[in-house]
C-alpha positions in Angstrom: 115.2 39.3 -63.4 113.2 36.1 -63.8 113.4 33.2 -61.3 114.8 31.1 -64.2 117.6 33.7 -64.7 118.2 33.9 -60.9 118.5 30.1 -60.7 121.1 30.0 -63.5 123.2 32.7 -61.7 122.9 30.8 -58.4 124.0 27.6 -60.0 126.9 29.2 -61.9 128.2 30.6 -58.6 127.8 27.3 -56.8 131.2 25.8 -56.6 130.5 22.2 -55.4 129.0 19.1 -57.0 130.3 20.0 -60.4 128.6 17.2 -62.4 125.2 17.6 -60.7 125.5 21.4 -61.0 126.0 21.1 -64.7 123.0 18.7 -65.0 120.9 21.5 -63.4 122.3 24.1 -65.8 121.7 21.9 -68.8 118.2 21.2 -67.7 117.4 25.0 -67.4 119.0 25.6 -70.8 116.9 22.9 -72.4 113.6 23.8 -70.6 112.5 27.4 -70.3 109.7 26.0 -68.0 112.2 24.1 -65.9 111.4 26.0 -62.8 107.8 24.9 -62.7 105.9 21.8 -61.6 104.3 21.6 -65.0 107.7 20.7 -66.6 107.4 17.0 -67.0 111.1 16.5 -67.7 111.7 17.7 -64.1 111.9 21.0 -62.3 113.9 22.9 -59.8 112.7 23.0 -56.2 113.9 25.0 -53.2 114.4 23.7 -49.7 116.0 24.7 -46.4 117.2 22.8 -43.4 115.9 24.7 -40.4 118.7 24.6 -37.8 119.3 25.9 -34.3 123.0 25.7 -33.7 122.7 27.0 -30.1 120.7 23.9 -29.3 122.5 21.5 -31.7 119.1 20.6 -33.3 117.4 20.7 -36.7 113.6 20.8 -37.4 112.3 18.2 -39.7 108.9 17.7 -41.2 107.1 14.4 -41.5 106.0 15.0 -45.1 102.3 14.2 -45.7 102.6 12.6 -49.1 105.9 10.8 -48.7 105.6 9.9 -45.0 109.3 10.7 -44.6 111.2 13.1 -42.3 112.6 15.8 -44.5 113.8 19.4 -44.5 111.3 22.1 -45.4 110.9 22.7 -49.1 108.9 22.5 -52.3 107.9 23.9 -55.6 108.9 27.4 -56.7 106.0 29.8 -57.2 105.5 32.7 -59.7 105.8 35.2 -56.8 109.3 34.0 -55.8 111.9 36.6 -56.7 114.8 34.3 -56.3 115.8 30.8 -55.3 116.7 32.1 -51.8 113.3 33.7 -51.6 111.6 30.4 -52.6 113.6 28.4 -50.0 112.9 30.9 -47.3 109.2 31.0 -48.1 109.0 27.2 -48.0 110.9 27.0 -44.7 108.7 29.7 -43.1 105.4 28.2 -44.4 106.2 24.6 -43.4 107.9 25.3 -40.1 105.5 28.1 -39.0 108.6 30.0 -37.7 108.9 33.7 -38.5 112.3 35.4 -38.6 114.2 32.5 -40.2 117.4 33.7 -42.0 119.3 31.8 -44.6 122.9 30.9 -43.9 125.2 33.1 -45.9 127.0 31.8 -49.0 124.2 30.5 -51.2 123.0 26.9 -51.5 124.5 24.3 -49.1 124.1 21.4 -51.6 122.1 20.1 -54.6 120.0 16.9 -54.6 118.4 15.3 -57.6 115.8 12.7 -56.8 113.1 10.9 -58.8 109.4 11.6 -58.2 106.2 9.9 -59.5 104.9 10.6 -63.0 103.9 12.7 -64.8 107.0 14.7 -63.7 110.2 12.6 -63.3 112.7 14.6 -61.3 113.0 17.2 -58.6 116.3 19.1 -58.9 116.4 20.5 -55.4 118.5 23.5 -54.5 119.1 23.1 -50.8 119.8 26.0 -48.3 120.1 26.2 -44.5 117.9 28.5 -42.4 118.9 29.6 -39.0 116.0 29.6 -36.4 115.8 32.7 -34.2 116.2 32.3 -30.4 113.1 30.9 -28.8 111.6 29.8 -32.2 108.3 27.9 -31.8 107.2 25.7 -34.7 103.6 25.2 -36.0 102.5 22.3 -38.2 101.3 23.3 -41.7 98.8 21.5 -44.0 101.7 19.9 -45.8 103.1 18.1 -42.7 101.9 15.2 -40.5 104.3 16.4 -37.8 107.3 18.6 -37.0 110.0 17.6 -34.6 113.4 19.0 -33.5 116.1 16.4 -33.7 119.6 16.5 -32.2 122.3 16.3 -34.9 123.2 12.8 -34.0 119.6 11.6 -34.2 119.0 12.6 -37.8 120.6 9.6 -39.4 118.1 7.4 -37.5 115.0 9.0 -38.9 115.9 10.6 -42.3 117.4 9.5 -45.6 120.9 10.1 -46.7 120.0 13.3 -48.6 119.0 14.9 -45.3 122.0 13.5 -43.5 124.3 15.0 -46.2 122.5 18.3 -46.0 123.1 18.4 -42.3 126.7 17.5 -42.6 127.3 20.3 -45.2 125.4 22.8 -43.1 127.4 22.0 -40.0 130.6 22.4 -42.0 129.5 25.8 -43.2 128.6 27.0 -39.7 
């Protein structure tokens, strides 16, 4: 199964955000290349909020290009077998934490946001990744910094998309 086909199945099974979910499905139907950065009409991305429920904290990255505190995530790659695999790869690469596991139940939420030309949109499929006990992070080339934040601190440093992702993740826990 191709990553495009997997994304369609993941989105068809996703039961929230009906209008936005349909936007993603329509995009994929219209753009066979809609999984890849080269698709100038926009493309799907995969991300994961790294969370340690035992400590009541999430790990955010200070994104190098955007200079914003965000969840781990980014572009899908040809070697990704599924959206889950892409999200887990991105979370592992950007956090430096081995042994992350995705929260069961598929994506936590969807977030569509504009990006600079030539591409216009990221259609982000957002997951949550559970950190193993004693996890130690390591900054990647894509980050300026990594920091664990208590749940109640996230709204002070991150945008509403990250806050909503945290809220939905906590509701699923």
